[in-house]
C-alpha atoms as one frame of an Amber mdcrd trajectory, in Angstrom:
protein
 129.243 100.793  91.571 130.519  98.067  93.929 131.486  94.801  92.301 129.644
  91.766  93.715 132.886  90.316  95.118 133.555  93.316  97.458 130.831  94.519
  99.728 131.475  98.149 100.645 130.622  99.411 104.037 131.138 102.754 105.722
 133.002 102.146 108.941 132.243 103.852 112.218 134.358 106.799 113.329 138.089
 106.319 112.878 140.601 105.959 115.696 143.098 108.582 116.757 145.909 106.571
 115.198 144.016 106.394 111.898 143.370 110.127 112.054 147.179 110.622 112.431
 147.829 108.334 109.488 145.303 110.226 107.338 147.072 113.523 108.216 150.419
 112.038 107.173 148.954 110.759 103.904 147.403 114.230 103.275 150.824 115.863
 103.677 152.310 113.567 100.943 149.356 113.841  98.525 149.252 117.619  98.856
 152.799 117.757  97.430 151.338 116.982  94.001 154.016 114.503  92.980 153.728
 111.926  90.194 151.899 108.666  91.072 155.002 106.424  91.659 156.768 108.715
  94.177 153.413 109.527  95.826 152.736 105.822  96.390 156.262 105.204  97.739
 156.054 108.093 100.175 152.545 107.136 101.301 153.853 103.576 101.904 156.476
 105.082 104.256 153.640 106.773 106.195 151.526 103.590 106.371 154.239 101.201
 107.582 154.686 102.461 111.178 150.958 102.202 111.902 150.464  98.608 110.733
 149.855  95.949 113.391 149.105  98.578 116.064 146.168  97.474 118.285 144.655
 101.003 118.153 144.625 101.453 114.388 141.209  99.877 113.673 138.095  99.240
 115.689 136.701  95.736 116.067 133.853  96.617 113.684 136.377  97.718 111.001
 137.932  94.210 111.212 134.679  92.345 110.584 134.544  90.089 107.551 131.735
  88.750 105.414 131.290  84.996 104.892 130.462  85.476 101.175 133.289  87.717
  99.933 136.105  89.944 101.124 134.777  93.106 102.748 135.743  96.714 102.208
 135.399  99.223 105.073 135.828 102.804 103.855 137.733 104.563 106.676 138.396
 107.938 105.011 137.719 109.676 101.737 139.435 112.998 101.259 136.752 115.602
 100.415 138.650 116.719  97.291 138.731 113.132  95.996 142.528 112.898  96.035
 142.781 109.781  98.190 140.882 107.198 100.225 141.815 104.775 102.999 140.017
 101.457 103.358 140.374  98.318 105.389 139.929  95.103 103.419 139.006  92.023
 105.465 139.630  88.561 104.028 138.243  85.433 105.598 139.987  82.152 104.829
 139.645  81.200 101.147 138.495  84.616  99.880 140.059  85.973  96.671 139.812
  88.909  94.291 139.457  88.535  90.558 142.587  89.379  88.515 142.350  93.189
  88.301 144.105  96.531  87.913 143.366  99.890  89.552 142.016 103.366  88.770
 144.994 105.024  90.514 148.169 104.568  92.528 147.769 102.274  95.493 149.468
 101.343  98.773 148.662  98.171 100.640 149.785  97.177 104.108 148.992  93.922
 105.861 147.675  94.712 109.351 146.703  91.192 110.430 147.264  87.725 108.966
 148.883  87.113 105.607 147.900  87.821 101.990 149.054  85.949  98.888 149.409
  87.919  95.696 149.926  86.797  92.107 151.206  89.570  89.866 150.646  89.692
  86.106 151.634  91.696  83.087 150.151  92.099  79.628 152.467  90.846  76.871
 151.793  91.932  73.290 150.813  88.921  71.187 150.067  89.843  67.608 147.089
  92.222  67.560 146.146  91.378  71.138 147.799  91.021  74.500 148.311  87.953
  76.618 148.072  88.019  80.422 151.104  86.362  81.949 151.776  85.589  85.623
 155.125  87.114  86.619 155.460  86.630  90.363 153.897  85.080  93.435 154.378
  87.038  96.640 153.451  86.275 100.219 152.746  89.469 102.123 153.042  88.775
 105.894 151.833  90.968 108.729 153.561  94.400 108.453 154.380  94.120 104.746
 153.768  97.194 102.607 153.565  97.504  98.805 153.253 100.553  96.607 152.399
 100.622  92.885 150.823 102.686  90.165 149.257 101.917  86.801 150.427 100.513
  84.472 151.989  97.462  85.996 149.468  96.998  88.737 147.644  93.856  87.584
 147.257  91.244  90.327 145.049  88.829  92.213 145.006  88.779  96.043 143.816
  85.876  98.199 143.791  84.576 101.703 144.553  80.850 101.535 145.334  80.624
 105.272 143.229  79.429 108.190 142.905  82.908 109.781 141.355  86.207 108.856
 143.587  88.737 107.074 143.122  92.513 107.329 144.921  95.058 105.156 144.984
  98.799 104.898 144.704 100.179 101.337 145.276 103.792 100.288 144.137 104.753
  96.824 144.664 107.997  94.900 140.923 108.184  94.219 137.666 108.567  96.115
 136.406 104.947  96.569 133.406 106.207  98.560 132.156 107.632  95.254 133.526
 104.961  92.953 132.603 101.986  95.164 135.904 100.249  94.324 139.449 100.864
  93.252 139.208  98.301  90.512 139.492  99.702  86.988 139.304  96.478  84.992
 138.819  92.727  85.735 140.741  90.255  83.602 139.873  86.669  82.703 142.232
  83.901  83.796 145.203  83.385  81.518 145.066  80.407  79.142 146.250  77.196
  80.690 145.382  78.209  84.285
């Protein structure tokens, strides 16, 4: 099911560069490594393709005025990974969330701001605590795997932002990579 804050669309046919990127990702994923090394190696495959004019079509860079937009570019038939383009118009933001699998993000266009969180045990419950604010400029790549993947992403700038996300799951079936949405920490 697609959350209301991320409209999912299936993008038109992928470019030759995207096809090459998918082949490189497939080589890494087929090695069957643990999530952390898989994410790091996939990030190495994503980085050289970011910012290339022939990576995405114009349609795959279209936003939505109401919420960030997800274009599914590829879903591996065996469900082992997916590649999506997320398009953020100025002011758009995700909820605080974590993921169903390892993830790689790369900023293709614009700039994304990310606030990272961790859960800190507090008696019989846990408290969500902000740990870091990161600005991801054009060309920046991040790799992570659960646990430790709680964050919020936003585009506070005046321009559109476009990022490539690779997930170790089939988002065409799931609708999203989000596993859980968190409420805002107390005092925020």
